N, C-alpha and C positions, 0 to 999 in steps of 0.2 A: 239482449242486445244481439243487432243485427251477428250474421255468421262473419261476414267480412267486419277481419277485427279491425276494432276500430279503438281508441284508445285517445284519454280526454288528456290533453296538454293544456295547462292553464299558468296564469301568475296567481299570485292574493287575490282573491276575490274584488279587491280595491288597491287603487292605486296610491291614492294615500292613506295616511292614517288619521282618518278622520273620525272614526265612530260611528254612531248613529248618524250624524250630522251627513258626512259619506254616505253612507245608504241613503238617506233620503235626498241626496241631490243626486244620486244615481234614480231614484224611484221618477225624481222630477224629471230627467232627460228621457228617459224612458216614456211616459207620458206625454211627453210635448211632442216626440216624434210619432207616437197614433195620433195622436189628437190633429198633426197637420193631414196626418196620409185620410183619416179620415174625414175631415173640415172638407177636405178639397171631393169627397163625393157628392156632397149634399150643397155648398157655398155657392155653386156656379146655377143653381135651378134659377135661384130668381130673378138672377143675372142676363138670362137667356135673351128674353126681348131685347134689351140693350147692347149684348154682343148683335144680334140680329141684324138690329139697325144700323149698327156703325160700323161693321167687317161687311154687311151685305150676305148674309148665307138666308140659302133659302130653308125653304120647312125642311128638309129631306136632310140637306148639310147639317142644319142647327144641332140634332139630336145627337152626332157625332163629338161635337163640343162636352157632353156628358158620356158619350158611348166608348170614345176613344181612350179617356184614362180607367175608365170601369171594365172594359174588357181585359184592358193590358194588364191591369192590377190583376184582376180573378186569375188571370191563366199563366201568371208566372211567380205567386205565392208559395206553390211547393218548390220550386228552385230556388225563389229566395231562401225559402228555410233552409234547405240543405246546403245553398252558398257561406250562409251564416257561422252553420256546422263545421264547414271543413274551410274555409280562409278566413275566420276568425270574427266572433261576433261584434267586437270592438270595430274592425277595420270594416265589414262591413255596414255596420252601423252609421259611421263616418260617411263611411261612401253614399250611402242610399239618402243621408239627410243632404249630400255636397249635390248629389244627381237631382233632385228632388229640387233643391233651392235656385239651382241654376236653370231648370226646365219652367220653372217658377217664374223668374226674371223674362225668358224670352219670351214664354206666352202674354205676360203683362205688356209686353212693349210688340207685339206680333199685328199687321197692318193690313194682314190679310186674311182667309178663313183656312187656307193651308196650313198656315206658320202656325197657327193660334193649333189646328188638332193635332200636327207635328209635335207640339210644345206639351200637350195634354197626352201623348203615347207613351213621350219619355218620363213625363208626369208619372205615369202608370206602373212604368219599370223600375223609377226609384221607390214609389211606392210598397211594390213587388218584392222589393229588396230591403226597405225599411222596415215595414211591421212586422213581418216575423224578427227581426233583430232587437225589437222592443220587449216582445214577452221572452224571450229567448235570453236576454241580459236580467230579466227579473228570476226566473228560476235559475237562472246560475248564478244569480250574487245571494237571492235569499233562501237557504235553508226549507224544506217544509217543517211547517208548523203556522202559528199564529202571524207571524211577521209576514211570511210568503201571502198568508188569506189575504191579509189588510194590502200587499204590492198589489195582488192580483185584481183586490173588490176597486182601488185604485184607478188601475189600466182599465179594468170592463165600463168602468164609471165615465172616463174619458171618451171609451167608446162609445158607448150609447149618447152620452149628451152632445156629441160632434154634431149628428142629423140636427138637433133644435141650435144650437149654435152657429151653425152653417147659414140656418134661415135668417138668425137675428144678423149677422155678420156681413151676408151678402145684400141683404135690405138696405143696411147704414150705408156702407159703404158702396153702394150702386146708386142710392137717391142723393147721398152726399158730397160725393169725390168722383168716383170712375168705376165702370166694373171692372176695368183692369185690374185696380187695388185688390179684388177679391183673392190676383193671382201675386201680385209684389209684395203682398203683407208677408209673405213666406219667407222671403227673401230676408229682412232682419231678424226673424226668429231663426229661418235655417242655419243662419252664421252665430247669433249666438250660441244655438246646440251645438253646432260642432265645436266653435271656441272654449263651451267646458268640457266637451266628451274628448279629446285629446288628453289634457291632463288628467281628467279621473279616471274614467273609464279601464279597466283591465284587458287585457289580451286574454282569449281564451281561443281554443278551437281542438279539432281531432284528424288523429290521422288514419286516414279512410284504407284499408285494405280490400284485398275480392277483387282487382282489376280496375279500381279506379270510380270516377262520378259516372252513373248509369244514364249516357249521354242517351240512348235512343228511349229508353222510358222516359226523359226527360223532357224528347221530342213529341213521343206519342200522350202523355199529360196533358200538358201544356196545349197542345194543337187542339185535343177531344175539350178540356175545359174550355178554352177561348171559343169552340165551334160551337157548343151546345148551349153557352151565354149570347156569342153573336145569334143564333136560332132564334132563341128564346126572346131577343131585343128585335126582331126584325116583324115577329107574332103581333106587334105592336102597331106595323103597318101593314102589313102584310093580311094578317089571322094565320089561326094553326092550321088553317088546310092548306097553304097556300106552297109551292114547292121552294119559294125563298124564304118559308121558316125550314122545312120539313127536309131540305137538303142539308145543311148544315148541325140540325137536330139529328141526323141519321148520322153522319157522316161524323160527327162529335162521339154519339155513343158508340158507333166501332174501335174508334180510337182508344177508348178510353177501356173498352172490353179488352185491347189487345194487349194494352200498357197492364191490368192484371195478371193477363195470361205472362206476358215479359218477366211480371216480377218476379211471379212464382218460379219461371227458368229459373232465372238469375238465381234464385233462394238455394233452386234444388241444386243446382252446379258448385254452392258453395262461395258465390262470386255476391256483392253489394249491391243492392237493388234501391231504386230511388225512394221507394215507401216500404220497407221489408212488411211484410202481412202479417206477421204474429203482431205488429201493433193494431190491426183493427180487430185481431182476436179478443183484446182486451175489452174487458166492459165498460171502463171506465172511459178510454179514449172512445169508443165506439157510441155509446151515449153522448157524451159531452160533443161530440163532433157533430151527431144526427139533433140534439135540441141546438146547436148553431146554426145547423143550417135552418130549422126553420121557423127559429124565431127570427132569424135574418130575414125570411121573407114575411114573417107579418110586418116586424115593426119598421125595417124599412123603407117598406111601403106606408106605412100608417102618418109618418113624418111629410110623405110624401102629398096624400091625399089630405090630411088635415090642414094644409099649406094651401091646396085647391078649393077645398071648402070654406076659408075664410076670405081668401082672395074673390073667388067667383062667388060665393053663394050671401056672407057674409058682408062685401065690399071694402076690405082692409086693404090698405095699401101696402107696400114692400114691408117699407117698416114696423107698422103696426102687425103685421104678421109675424114677423121674428120676434117683437117684444111680448106679443102672446104669450111664445114658448118659453118664456122664463120661467113661471112654476113649474113648468113639466122635465126642465133639465136641472132644478133644485130639487124636485121630489125623487129624481132618480140618482145627485150624487146622494143625497141622505138615504135613498134605498138601496144603494149599494155598500155603505158604510156598514146598515143594519145586518144586511147579508152576511158579511163576514163576522159579524159579534154573534148572529145565530147559528152558523154555521156547527163551530163543535159541540152544540147541544144538540142540533135535529139532524146533522151530517146534512151530505151532498143533495140524495136523491129525492128526501122531502120538500128541501129549499124549492130546485127546480120545480117539482110537481107544483106544489102550493105557488110559486111565482107565475108560473105558466098558466094555472087555472083562473088565480086573481087578473092578469094580462086579457084571457079569455073574456070575463066579465067585463072588463073596461071597454074591449074591442064590440060586444055584444051590445053593450050603452052607448059607445058614439055609434053605431048603427041608424039608433033612431035619428041622426041628424038634427038635434032641433036648433030651431033657430035663432039662440044667443050665445053670449059667450060663454057666461056659466054653464048651463047646463049642453050645450053644443057642443065645447071645447075644455074649459076649466074641468069640468069636474071626471067627465069618460077619460080625458090625457091623461088627470091626477095616477086614474087608478090602473091607465094601461101600464103608463112610466113606475109607477111602482111594481107592480105587479113584475112586468122586463127585466128590471137591475135588482129584483131580489133572485132572479133566475139565472142573469148574464155570468154573476160573479163562481156559483158553484159549478155550473160548466165549464166554464172557461178551468177550473180547478180539476175539474175531471179531467178535462180532455187533454191535460200537461201535465197528467201526474204519471209516476212510475218510467218517466224517461231515462233510460240508460247514459250510458254514457255515448255521445255524438248523434241523440236522439233529440235534444229539447229543439235548437232550430226546425227540426222537419216537424215535431207535433205541432209549434208554434204555429209553423205555413201551414199546417193543414186545418188545424182551427179556423185561421185566417178566412183560407179558402173556401171552409164553410159556411161563414160566414157572408163571405163577398160576394161566394155564388149564391147562396141561397137569399139575399137578397136583392140581384139584379135576374134570377128566376122569380124571385116571388113578385118582384114591383112587372116587373111584364104581364106577369101572367094575372095579373088584380087589375090592372089598367086595362088589358083586354075584357076582363072580364068587367068591369065598371064603364066599359066603350059599348057593349053588348046592352043595355039597360037606355032603351028611348024613355026620353022626356026630360024632367028635369036634370043637371048634375048633381044634382044631394043623392037620388035613385041609385046612380049609377057608384057612386061613392059609400051607400049604405050597403048595396049588395056587395064590394069591396072588403067593408070589414066584418060582415057575415060569415067570409070566407074567410079572410082574418079569424075572426073567433076560428072556428074550425081547424084551424092550423096550431093555435095554441092550445089546444084540446085536444090535440094530437103531440103535441110535448110532451103535455104530464104523464101520456100513456106509453111516452117512449121512455121517460125518465122511470117511472115506475116497474118498465118491464127490462128494459135494459140495463140501467146504471143500479152495480149490487149495494145491498145494504148494508152500512158501514160498521162495525163493531162498537159494542159501548167504549171501547177504550179510548178510541177515538174521539170522541165528545168532550 
């Protein structure tokens, strides 16, 4: 526990006396909230041409339909996790869903580029508040053991398949209804989640001592993460050597360095920092967070390049592209359930390493870029998705293990931040790698998957080097 006195204040774990049904309902609510957040990272991609034609975006402005959401989301996740601890997990969950729903409605009704981008910024804010709360609700509702493992497996499966389902939904809604429905579809779902959450979820929060919320630390880490993510996004347009890329990267790095120094200073004075540095000294937390950062960089880019491969090289329509991802989605769901069953026997470290190696084999196979669906999309994709989901659940459990009173939301925010920032950095970096290869687009996509292979090999090394070996009694 951090040096600033923190006390957990909670009502019963669940509001109703519903037994296993009530626990199942909490799991469904948390997973639906996470699904909304992850879905809106990917669902917009297929609709971008329709949005450009309808609202009159230019090429430079169009990218901000995606970036306005992802940058705000990544930059505010740590703060969102801390707010969930302090203001109350139920209250923050409901507020996050409400904000996300209202901004989705405004975005779906937007009639100018500026209004759509503004709505996406607010959506990112809602997502940053909501995403940590979903995982925190699970870690504070389910005690450590098989039940929590199964709950986290479901949560990670939802996050993993969001990219694939986003492609399916985005293609169907854009082609048969309108691009506006990729946002408007969140409205009835959000209303239903709020209606169910108010009577079902119990409130829990902590009392923070040692000087209140760390305002300066919040400003430094939020600006640092946002600037690093922004600089990486800029590399897609200007390249890595341009000042438009280097200036935000350097400034963001300095801000993050200053954040670490400030957190250390607060800890030395007995005050409560935003991120207690002792958490980062935990091998479980450090290993889980690093694995999420690295695998996020590989897998979020995977959906992007596979979608391009099918539409550019194989000539698929948006709907065909989305439907082609259905086997991948089912594989990720099955692999997450298998991971939860294998964990007691093999342990987190072994499963993260094995999943990363299997995923690396799939990425290497995908790099061949065969010209047909079965050998060029389906089979390598199944291997990639099986390996990824095998690793995600134990990495998430490691990253949130051992949370002290008042630290569950913070660790959830840290884990979500690592995955989101890793995805933003990885997609921008691999897009630059692909663009640097001259000739057919498939040659560039192949190079990106080769780099993804290296990233997953690194993930396996990190797992074996940092995650602790679990005692036989835990298996």
